[in-house]
A tleap script that builds the chain and sets N, CA, C and O, in Angstrom:
source leaprc.protein.ff14SB
mol = sequence {
  NMET ALA ARG THR ALA ARG GLY ASP VAL VAL
  SER LEU ALA LEU HIE ARG GLU LEU ASP GLU
  ARG LEU ARG LEU GLU PRO VAL PHE VAL VAL
  VAL ARG ALA LEU GLN ASN VAL PRO ARG LYS
  ARG ASP LEU ALA ASN GLY GLY ALA ARG ASP
  ALA ILE ASP ARG TRP GLU SER LEU LEU ARG
  ASN TYR ASP PHE ASP GLY LEU ARG ARG VAL
  PHE LEU GLY GLU ASP ASP ASP SER ARG MET
  MET ARG GLY ASN THR VAL PHE GLN GLY VAL
  LEU THR ASN GLU GLU ARG GLU GLN ILE LEU
  ALA GLY ILE PRO ASP SER CSER
}
set mol.1.N position { 42.034 25.088 220.164 }
set mol.1.CA position { 40.896 26.037 220.117 }
set mol.1.C position { 40.348 26.049 218.711 }
set mol.1.O position { 41.082 25.876 217.738 }
set mol.2.N position { 39.099 26.248 218.619 }
set mol.2.CA position { 38.328 26.205 217.378 }
set mol.2.C position { 38.730 27.305 216.498 }
set mol.2.O position { 39.233 28.331 216.957 }
set mol.3.N position { 38.519 27.119 215.207 }
set mol.3.CA position { 38.790 28.257 214.290 }
set mol.3.C position { 37.901 29.451 214.649 }
set mol.3.O position { 36.946 29.360 215.421 }
set mol.4.N position { 38.272 30.550 214.051 }
set mol.4.CA position { 37.539 31.785 214.293 }
set mol.4.C position { 36.147 31.674 213.766 }
set mol.4.O position { 35.882 30.916 212.833 }
set mol.5.N position { 35.233 32.440 214.370 }
set mol.5.CA position { 33.834 32.328 213.963 }
set mol.5.C position { 33.783 32.873 212.483 }
set mol.5.O position { 33.001 32.367 211.678 }
set mol.6.N position { 34.557 33.827 212.160 }
set mol.6.CA position { 34.464 34.335 210.750 }
set mol.6.C position { 35.039 33.307 209.754 }
set mol.6.O position { 34.516 33.188 208.646 }
set mol.7.N position { 36.076 32.578 210.108 }
set mol.7.CA position { 36.542 31.548 209.315 }
set mol.7.C position { 35.573 30.495 209.076 }
set mol.7.O position { 35.449 30.027 207.945 }
set mol.8.N position { 34.851 30.071 210.090 }
set mol.8.CA position { 33.771 29.120 209.924 }
set mol.8.C position { 32.569 29.639 209.010 }
set mol.8.O position { 31.977 28.894 208.230 }
set mol.9.N position { 32.298 30.853 209.165 }
set mol.9.CA position { 31.272 31.467 208.414 }
set mol.9.C position { 31.643 31.518 206.915 }
set mol.9.O position { 30.814 31.256 206.044 }
set mol.10.N position { 32.846 31.844 206.663 }
set mol.10.CA position { 33.435 31.917 205.252 }
set mol.10.C position { 33.404 30.510 204.682 }
set mol.10.O position { 32.866 30.304 203.594 }
set mol.11.N position { 33.958 29.550 205.378 }
set mol.11.CA position { 34.036 28.159 204.935 }
set mol.11.C position { 32.636 27.619 204.659 }
set mol.11.O position { 32.420 26.993 203.621 }
set mol.12.N position { 31.718 27.834 205.525 }
set mol.12.CA position { 30.349 27.351 205.391 }
set mol.12.C position { 29.759 28.036 204.126 }
set mol.12.O position { 29.171 27.340 203.298 }
set mol.13.N position { 29.888 29.322 203.955 }
set mol.13.CA position { 29.281 29.997 202.723 }
set mol.13.C position { 29.865 29.500 201.473 }
set mol.13.O position { 29.146 29.379 200.481 }
set mol.14.N position { 31.245 29.172 201.439 }
set mol.14.CA position { 31.799 28.668 200.212 }
set mol.14.C position { 31.309 27.262 199.950 }
set mol.14.O position { 31.062 26.914 198.795 }
set mol.15.N position { 31.163 26.470 200.934 }
set mol.15.CA position { 30.756 24.998 200.809 }
set mol.15.C position { 29.277 24.948 200.517 }
set mol.15.O position { 28.820 24.008 199.867 }
set mol.16.N position { 28.466 25.974 200.995 }
set mol.16.CA position { 27.076 25.997 200.538 }
set mol.16.C position { 27.050 26.182 199.008 }
set mol.16.O position { 26.250 25.538 198.329 }
set mol.17.N position { 27.837 26.977 198.509 }
set mol.17.CA position { 27.920 27.218 197.088 }
set mol.17.C position { 28.462 25.905 196.363 }
set mol.17.O position { 28.001 25.538 195.282 }
set mol.18.N position { 29.364 25.300 196.963 }
set mol.18.CA position { 29.884 24.024 196.406 }
set mol.18.C position { 28.701 22.943 196.389 }
set mol.18.O position { 28.565 22.179 195.433 }
set mol.19.N position { 27.914 22.928 197.425 }
set mol.19.CA position { 26.757 22.023 197.465 }
set mol.19.C position { 25.754 22.314 196.234 }
set mol.19.O position { 25.207 21.415 195.596 }
set mol.20.N position { 25.605 23.543 196.015 }
set mol.20.CA position { 24.778 23.864 194.775 }
set mol.20.C position { 25.393 23.471 193.497 }
set mol.20.O position { 24.716 22.992 192.587 }
set mol.21.N position { 26.771 23.678 193.400 }
set mol.21.CA position { 27.455 23.204 192.217 }
set mol.21.C position { 27.448 21.748 192.127 }
set mol.21.O position { 27.398 21.228 191.012 }
set mol.22.N position { 27.496 21.016 193.213 }
set mol.22.CA position { 27.486 19.546 193.125 }
set mol.22.C position { 26.114 19.093 192.594 }
set mol.22.O position { 26.053 18.091 191.881 }
set mol.23.N position { 24.975 19.817 192.926 }
set mol.23.CA position { 23.688 19.442 192.404 }
set mol.23.C position { 23.643 19.700 190.869 }
set mol.23.O position { 23.045 18.930 190.119 }
set mol.24.N position { 24.297 20.813 190.426 }
set mol.24.CA position { 24.204 21.207 188.973 }
set mol.24.C position { 25.200 20.491 188.144 }
set mol.24.O position { 24.856 20.043 187.051 }
set mol.25.N position { 26.413 20.350 188.585 }
set mol.25.CA position { 27.552 19.755 187.832 }
set mol.25.C position { 28.362 18.729 188.606 }
set mol.25.O position { 29.541 18.936 188.896 }
set mol.26.N position { 27.680 17.567 188.953 }
set mol.26.CA position { 28.300 16.662 189.876 }
set mol.26.C position { 29.600 16.013 189.300 }
set mol.26.O position { 30.538 15.760 190.056 }
set mol.27.N position { 29.655 15.750 188.003 }
set mol.27.CA position { 30.927 15.156 187.412 }
set mol.27.C position { 32.066 16.176 187.516 }
set mol.27.O position { 33.166 15.818 187.937 }
set mol.28.N position { 31.815 17.491 187.125 }
set mol.28.CA position { 32.800 18.434 187.222 }
set mol.28.C position { 33.445 18.590 188.658 }
set mol.28.O position { 34.663 18.641 188.826 }
set mol.29.N position { 32.512 18.662 189.678 }
set mol.29.CA position { 32.921 18.842 190.981 }
set mol.29.C position { 33.742 17.667 191.505 }
set mol.29.O position { 34.747 17.862 192.188 }
set mol.30.N position { 33.309 16.438 191.183 }
set mol.30.CA position { 34.020 15.244 191.629 }
set mol.30.C position { 35.361 15.139 190.930 }
set mol.30.O position { 36.345 14.837 191.605 }
set mol.31.N position { 35.480 15.371 189.604 }
set mol.31.CA position { 36.672 15.231 188.854 }
set mol.31.C position { 37.652 16.245 189.321 }
set mol.31.O position { 38.823 15.929 189.525 }
set mol.32.N position { 37.177 17.549 189.511 }
set mol.32.CA position { 38.106 18.610 189.889 }
set mol.32.C position { 38.615 18.330 191.314 }
set mol.32.O position { 39.812 18.508 191.542 }
set mol.33.N position { 37.859 17.940 192.210 }
set mol.33.CA position { 38.217 17.695 193.629 }
set mol.33.C position { 39.236 16.479 193.646 }
set mol.33.O position { 40.249 16.523 194.343 }
set mol.34.N position { 38.944 15.472 192.907 }
set mol.34.CA position { 39.890 14.340 192.861 }
set mol.34.C position { 41.170 14.661 192.266 }
set mol.34.O position { 42.167 14.028 192.611 }
set mol.35.N position { 41.239 15.617 191.376 }
set mol.35.CA position { 42.510 16.057 190.818 }
set mol.35.C position { 43.339 16.797 191.909 }
set mol.35.O position { 44.566 16.856 191.821 }
set mol.36.N position { 42.693 17.326 192.874 }
set mol.36.CA position { 43.417 18.163 193.956 }
set mol.36.C position { 43.910 17.176 195.035 }
set mol.36.O position { 44.838 17.531 195.762 }
set mol.37.N position { 43.371 16.010 195.179 }
set mol.37.CA position { 43.709 15.204 196.312 }
set mol.37.C position { 45.170 14.836 196.415 }
set mol.37.O position { 45.710 14.973 197.513 }
set mol.38.N position { 45.838 14.405 195.435 }
set mol.38.CA position { 47.321 14.074 195.555 }
set mol.38.C position { 48.142 15.218 196.046 }
set mol.38.O position { 48.978 15.038 196.930 }
set mol.39.N position { 47.925 16.449 195.479 }
set mol.39.CA position { 48.698 17.549 195.929 }
set mol.39.C position { 48.376 17.918 197.415 }
set mol.39.O position { 49.275 18.118 198.231 }
set mol.40.N position { 47.110 17.995 197.708 }
set mol.40.CA position { 46.689 18.297 199.065 }
set mol.40.C position { 47.247 17.308 200.099 }
set mol.40.O position { 47.634 17.689 201.204 }
set mol.41.N position { 47.275 16.017 199.703 }
set mol.41.CA position { 47.697 14.941 200.576 }
set mol.41.C position { 49.244 15.170 200.844 }
set mol.41.O position { 49.713 15.033 201.973 }
set mol.42.N position { 49.997 15.521 199.765 }
set mol.42.CA position { 51.432 15.689 199.897 }
set mol.42.C position { 51.769 16.819 200.875 }
set mol.42.O position { 52.810 16.807 201.532 }
set mol.43.N position { 50.854 17.796 200.951 }
set mol.43.CA position { 51.089 18.969 201.840 }
set mol.43.C position { 50.577 18.771 203.261 }
set mol.43.O position { 50.865 19.562 204.159 }
set mol.44.N position { 49.785 17.659 203.452 }
set mol.44.CA position { 49.137 17.526 204.736 }
set mol.44.C position { 49.743 16.550 205.598 }
set mol.44.O position { 50.510 15.719 205.113 }
set mol.45.N position { 49.449 16.563 206.968 }
set mol.45.CA position { 49.903 15.540 207.806 }
set mol.45.C position { 48.852 15.382 208.930 }
set mol.45.O position { 47.972 16.233 209.055 }
set mol.46.N position { 48.922 14.376 209.699 }
set mol.46.CA position { 48.060 14.168 210.864 }
set mol.46.C position { 46.578 14.206 210.450 }
set mol.46.O position { 46.168 13.574 209.476 }
set mol.47.N position { 45.787 14.978 211.230 }
set mol.47.CA position { 44.341 15.094 211.014 }
set mol.47.C position { 43.988 15.590 209.701 }
set mol.47.O position { 42.949 15.216 209.156 }
set mol.48.N position { 44.855 16.480 209.111 }
set mol.48.CA position { 44.603 17.135 207.864 }
set mol.48.C position { 44.642 16.011 206.747 }
set mol.48.O position { 43.821 15.988 205.830 }
set mol.49.N position { 45.617 15.118 206.887 }
set mol.49.CA position { 45.694 14.014 205.957 }
set mol.49.C position { 44.532 13.064 206.051 }
set mol.49.O position { 44.011 12.602 205.037 }
set mol.50.N position { 44.126 12.773 207.261 }
set mol.50.CA position { 42.899 11.968 207.405 }
set mol.50.C position { 41.682 12.568 206.774 }
set mol.50.O position { 40.841 11.896 206.178 }
set mol.51.N position { 41.628 13.926 206.940 }
set mol.51.CA position { 40.460 14.563 206.265 }
set mol.51.C position { 40.521 14.489 204.730 }
set mol.51.O position { 39.491 14.348 204.071 }
set mol.52.N position { 41.716 14.583 204.177 }
set mol.52.CA position { 41.921 14.460 202.750 }
set mol.52.C position { 41.476 13.056 202.260 }
set mol.52.O position { 40.804 12.900 201.241 }
set mol.53.N position { 41.903 12.043 203.063 }
set mol.53.CA position { 41.517 10.676 202.734 }
set mol.53.C position { 39.979 10.465 202.804 }
set mol.53.O position { 39.408 9.735 201.994 }
set mol.54.N position { 39.355 11.094 203.748 }
set mol.54.CA position { 37.901 11.016 203.835 }
set mol.54.C position { 37.251 11.661 202.731 }
set mol.54.O position { 36.297 11.099 202.194 }
set mol.55.N position { 37.687 12.859 202.301 }
set mol.55.CA position { 37.163 13.535 201.152 }
set mol.55.C position { 37.312 12.606 199.849 }
set mol.55.O position { 36.393 12.487 199.039 }
set mol.56.N position { 38.454 12.010 199.732 }
set mol.56.CA position { 38.763 11.169 198.605 }
set mol.56.C position { 37.717 9.928 198.604 }
set mol.56.O position { 37.155 9.598 197.560 }
set mol.57.N position { 37.509 9.318 199.728 }
set mol.57.CA position { 36.522 8.239 199.863 }
set mol.57.C position { 35.149 8.688 199.434 }
set mol.57.O position { 34.515 8.052 198.591 }
set mol.58.N position { 34.692 9.764 200.000 }
set mol.58.CA position { 33.410 10.341 199.681 }
set mol.58.C position { 33.240 10.539 198.195 }
set mol.58.O position { 32.216 10.174 197.617 }
set mol.59.N position { 34.283 11.139 197.560 }
set mol.59.CA position { 34.222 11.430 196.152 }
set mol.59.C position { 34.327 10.143 195.295 }
set mol.59.O position { 33.583 9.977 194.328 }
set mol.60.N position { 35.218 9.277 195.645 }
set mol.60.CA position { 35.391 8.022 194.819 }
set mol.60.C position { 34.095 7.124 194.834 }
set mol.60.O position { 33.747 6.428 193.880 }
set mol.61.N position { 33.436 7.223 196.013 }
set mol.61.CA position { 32.147 6.402 196.204 }
set mol.61.C position { 30.983 7.224 195.747 }
set mol.61.O position { 29.864 6.794 196.026 }
set mol.62.N position { 31.087 8.323 195.096 }
set mol.62.CA position { 30.001 9.211 194.709 }
set mol.62.C position { 28.910 9.308 195.831 }
set mol.62.O position { 27.706 9.181 195.609 }
set mol.63.N position { 29.462 9.547 197.055 }
set mol.63.CA position { 28.584 9.660 198.237 }
set mol.63.C position { 28.114 11.093 198.333 }
set mol.63.O position { 28.602 11.842 199.178 }
set mol.64.N position { 27.198 11.488 197.508 }
set mol.64.CA position { 26.678 12.886 197.422 }
set mol.64.C position { 25.991 13.262 198.755 }
set mol.64.O position { 26.122 14.409 199.185 }
set mol.65.N position { 25.281 12.361 199.412 }
set mol.65.CA position { 24.663 12.628 200.719 }
set mol.65.C position { 25.740 12.934 201.722 }
set mol.65.O position { 25.620 13.855 202.530 }
set mol.66.N position { 26.831 12.124 201.660 }
set mol.66.CA position { 27.916 12.362 202.635 }
set mol.66.C position { 28.597 13.692 202.320 }
set mol.66.O position { 28.915 14.449 203.237 }
set mol.67.N position { 28.822 13.983 201.063 }
set mol.67.CA position { 29.455 15.254 200.759 }
set mol.67.C position { 28.553 16.426 201.216 }
set mol.67.O position { 29.082 17.415 201.725 }
set mol.68.N position { 27.292 16.359 201.065 }
set mol.68.CA position { 26.405 17.403 201.442 }
set mol.68.C position { 26.306 17.564 202.923 }
set mol.68.O position { 26.135 18.672 203.430 }
set mol.69.N position { 26.417 16.420 203.649 }
set mol.69.CA position { 26.432 16.536 205.159 }
set mol.69.C position { 27.686 17.272 205.635 }
set mol.69.O position { 27.619 17.995 206.629 }
set mol.70.N position { 28.753 17.123 205.003 }
set mol.70.CA position { 30.019 17.852 205.379 }
set mol.70.C position { 29.851 19.208 204.880 }
set mol.70.O position { 30.045 20.120 205.685 }
set mol.71.N position { 29.522 19.491 203.683 }
set mol.71.CA position { 29.359 20.845 203.099 }
set mol.71.C position { 28.520 21.670 203.989 }
set mol.71.O position { 28.849 22.842 204.172 }
set mol.72.N position { 27.445 21.172 204.576 }
set mol.72.CA position { 26.430 21.978 205.284 }
set mol.72.C position { 26.378 21.807 206.725 }
set mol.72.O position { 25.645 22.512 207.419 }
set mol.73.N position { 27.201 20.811 207.251 }
set mol.73.CA position { 27.091 20.455 208.623 }
set mol.73.C position { 27.665 21.555 209.555 }
set mol.73.O position { 28.618 22.257 209.218 }
set mol.74.N position { 27.020 21.665 210.766 }
set mol.74.CA position { 27.457 22.695 211.740 }
set mol.74.C position { 28.248 22.087 212.904 }
set mol.74.O position { 28.560 22.774 213.877 }
set mol.75.N position { 28.570 20.794 212.796 }
set mol.75.CA position { 29.246 20.064 213.865 }
set mol.75.C position { 30.771 20.335 213.703 }
set mol.75.O position { 31.196 20.849 212.668 }
set mol.76.N position { 31.549 20.006 214.678 }
set mol.76.CA position { 32.964 20.116 214.726 }
set mol.76.C position { 33.610 19.352 213.583 }
set mol.76.O position { 34.528 19.873 212.949 }
set mol.77.N position { 33.153 18.111 213.292 }
set mol.77.CA position { 33.878 17.313 212.324 }
set mol.77.C position { 33.639 17.929 210.920 }
set mol.77.O position { 34.554 17.933 210.097 }
set mol.78.N position { 32.462 18.432 210.647 }
set mol.78.CA position { 32.139 19.000 209.258 }
set mol.78.C position { 33.058 20.335 209.173 }
set mol.78.O position { 33.612 20.613 208.110 }
set mol.79.N position { 33.195 21.105 210.255 }
set mol.79.CA position { 34.029 22.315 210.219 }
set mol.79.C position { 35.545 21.877 209.985 }
set mol.79.O position { 36.271 22.506 209.216 }
set mol.80.N position { 35.935 20.871 210.627 }
set mol.80.CA position { 37.336 20.352 210.413 }
set mol.80.C position { 37.464 19.925 208.931 }
set mol.80.O position { 38.432 20.282 208.260 }
set mol.81.N position { 36.522 19.194 208.458 }
set mol.81.CA position { 36.644 18.730 207.039 }
set mol.81.C position { 36.632 19.916 206.065 }
set mol.81.O position { 37.410 19.937 205.111 }
set mol.82.N position { 35.809 20.844 206.286 }
set mol.82.CA position { 35.883 21.995 205.383 }
set mol.82.C position { 37.158 22.847 205.500 }
set mol.82.O position { 37.586 23.532 204.571 }
set mol.83.N position { 37.720 22.755 206.682 }
set mol.83.CA position { 39.032 23.445 206.826 }
set mol.83.C position { 40.212 22.782 206.095 }
set mol.83.O position { 41.313 23.329 206.022 }
set mol.84.N position { 39.928 21.549 205.543 }
set mol.84.CA position { 40.894 20.828 204.805 }
set mol.84.C position { 40.305 20.377 203.443 }
set mol.84.O position { 40.445 19.231 203.015 }
set mol.85.N position { 39.662 21.321 202.817 }
set mol.85.CA position { 38.890 21.073 201.614 }
set mol.85.C position { 39.773 20.699 200.452 }
set mol.85.O position { 40.946 21.070 200.398 }
set mol.86.N position { 39.198 19.959 199.521 }
set mol.86.CA position { 39.842 19.617 198.301 }
set mol.86.C position { 39.243 20.152 197.160 }
set mol.86.O position { 39.493 19.659 196.060 }
set mol.87.N position { 38.419 21.178 197.290 }
set mol.87.CA position { 37.585 21.670 196.103 }
set mol.87.C position { 38.110 22.986 195.552 }
set mol.87.O position { 37.307 23.747 195.012 }
set mol.88.N position { 39.351 23.305 195.641 }
set mol.88.CA position { 39.867 24.383 195.016 }
set mol.88.C position { 39.768 24.298 193.519 }
set mol.88.O position { 40.050 23.258 192.925 }
set mol.89.N position { 39.374 25.371 192.919 }
set mol.89.CA position { 39.156 25.410 191.436 }
set mol.89.C position { 37.783 25.118 190.966 }
set mol.89.O position { 37.482 25.331 189.791 }
set mol.90.N position { 36.865 24.603 191.886 }
set mol.90.CA position { 35.485 24.337 191.530 }
set mol.90.C position { 34.805 25.652 191.335 }
set mol.90.O position { 34.078 25.814 190.355 }
set mol.91.N position { 34.999 26.596 192.206 }
set mol.91.CA position { 34.476 27.943 192.105 }
set mol.91.C position { 35.602 28.809 191.484 }
set mol.91.O position { 36.793 28.609 191.723 }
set mol.92.N position { 35.122 29.813 190.646 }
set mol.92.CA position { 36.056 30.716 190.068 }
set mol.92.C position { 36.400 31.751 191.155 }
set mol.92.O position { 35.702 31.916 192.155 }
set mol.93.N position { 37.528 32.438 190.887 }
set mol.93.CA position { 37.875 33.532 191.853 }
set mol.93.C position { 36.759 34.517 191.937 }
set mol.93.O position { 36.438 34.971 193.035 }
set mol.94.N position { 36.150 34.874 190.845 }
set mol.94.CA position { 35.039 35.823 190.891 }
set mol.94.C position { 33.852 35.311 191.710 }
set mol.94.O position { 33.249 36.100 192.438 }
set mol.95.N position { 33.489 34.018 191.624 }
set mol.95.CA position { 32.454 33.504 192.477 }
set mol.95.C position { 32.843 33.583 193.953 }
set mol.95.O position { 32.047 33.963 194.812 }
set mol.96.N position { 34.092 33.212 194.212 }
set mol.96.CA position { 34.610 33.288 195.587 }
set mol.96.C position { 34.475 34.678 196.116 }
set mol.96.O position { 33.933 34.897 197.199 }
set mol.97.N position { 34.951 35.590 195.376 }
set mol.97.CA position { 34.924 37.013 195.813 }
set mol.97.C position { 33.512 37.555 195.997 }
set mol.97.O position { 33.274 38.361 196.897 }
set mol.98.N position { 32.589 37.133 195.173 }
set mol.98.CA position { 31.217 37.526 195.342 }
set mol.98.C position { 30.609 36.923 196.627 }
set mol.98.O position { 29.871 37.616 197.326 }
set mol.99.N position { 30.898 35.672 196.947 }
set mol.99.CA position { 30.453 35.065 198.206 }
set mol.99.C position { 31.104 35.815 199.411 }
set mol.99.O position { 30.427 36.086 200.403 }
set mol.100.N position { 32.361 36.134 199.321 }
set mol.100.CA position { 33.044 36.735 200.479 }
set mol.100.C position { 32.552 38.115 200.649 }
set mol.100.O position { 32.495 38.606 201.777 }
set mol.101.N position { 32.172 38.811 199.534 }
set mol.101.CA position { 31.673 40.177 199.645 }
set mol.101.C position { 30.267 40.162 200.361 }
set mol.101.O position { 29.862 41.188 200.907 }
set mol.102.N position { 29.587 39.103 200.363 }
set mol.102.CA position { 28.313 39.013 201.009 }
set mol.102.C position { 28.344 38.691 202.449 }
set mol.102.O position { 27.315 38.654 203.125 }
set mol.103.N position { 29.486 38.463 202.906 }
set mol.103.CA position { 29.669 38.139 204.362 }
set mol.103.C position { 30.083 39.322 205.156 }
set mol.103.O position { 31.126 39.897 204.843 }
set mol.104.N position { 29.339 39.760 206.192 }
set mol.104.CA position { 29.627 40.916 206.971 }
set mol.104.C position { 30.931 40.642 207.665 }
set mol.104.O position { 31.264 39.516 208.036 }
set mol.105.N position { 31.670 41.758 207.824 }
set mol.105.CA position { 32.997 41.677 208.529 }
set mol.105.C position { 32.645 41.780 210.041 }
set mol.105.O position { 31.948 42.699 210.471 }
set mol.106.N position { 33.152 40.807 210.821 }
set mol.106.CA position { 32.788 40.789 212.239 }
set mol.106.C position { 33.777 41.553 213.168 }
set mol.106.O position { 33.692 41.470 214.393 }
set mol.107.N position { 34.670 42.260 212.566 }
set mol.107.CA position { 35.652 43.008 213.403 }
set mol.107.C position { 35.140 44.286 213.932 }
set mol.107.O position { 35.859 44.994 214.637 }
savepdb mol mol.pdb
quit
C-alpha cells in the first residue's frame, strides 16, 4: 500500500525546498548527499538500496534535471525515491521545522 498522504505531502514539501537549495548551492547539496550515500546504503536493502544507487548516479553525474524531476515528481517512482532520500543535513533542523509547521495536519 502507498505511504500516507501526509507522508507524501511532507516529503514533497521538504524536497521542494531541496530543489531550491540545489539551485542556490549545487556543490553543497551534491557533496552533502554523496557523503550520506555509504551510510544509507549500509542500512538499506531491496528497493531502498536500488533507490540509494539511483540517487548516487544522479548526483555523481550532476544530473540536476533528473534530481529536480524526482524532487518535484508526483508519480509513484518519485515518491518512492523521496522516501529513500540521501539529503539529510542539507536543510537545518530549523528549516525542516519551519516547513513542517506550514503543512496542515490532516488528522
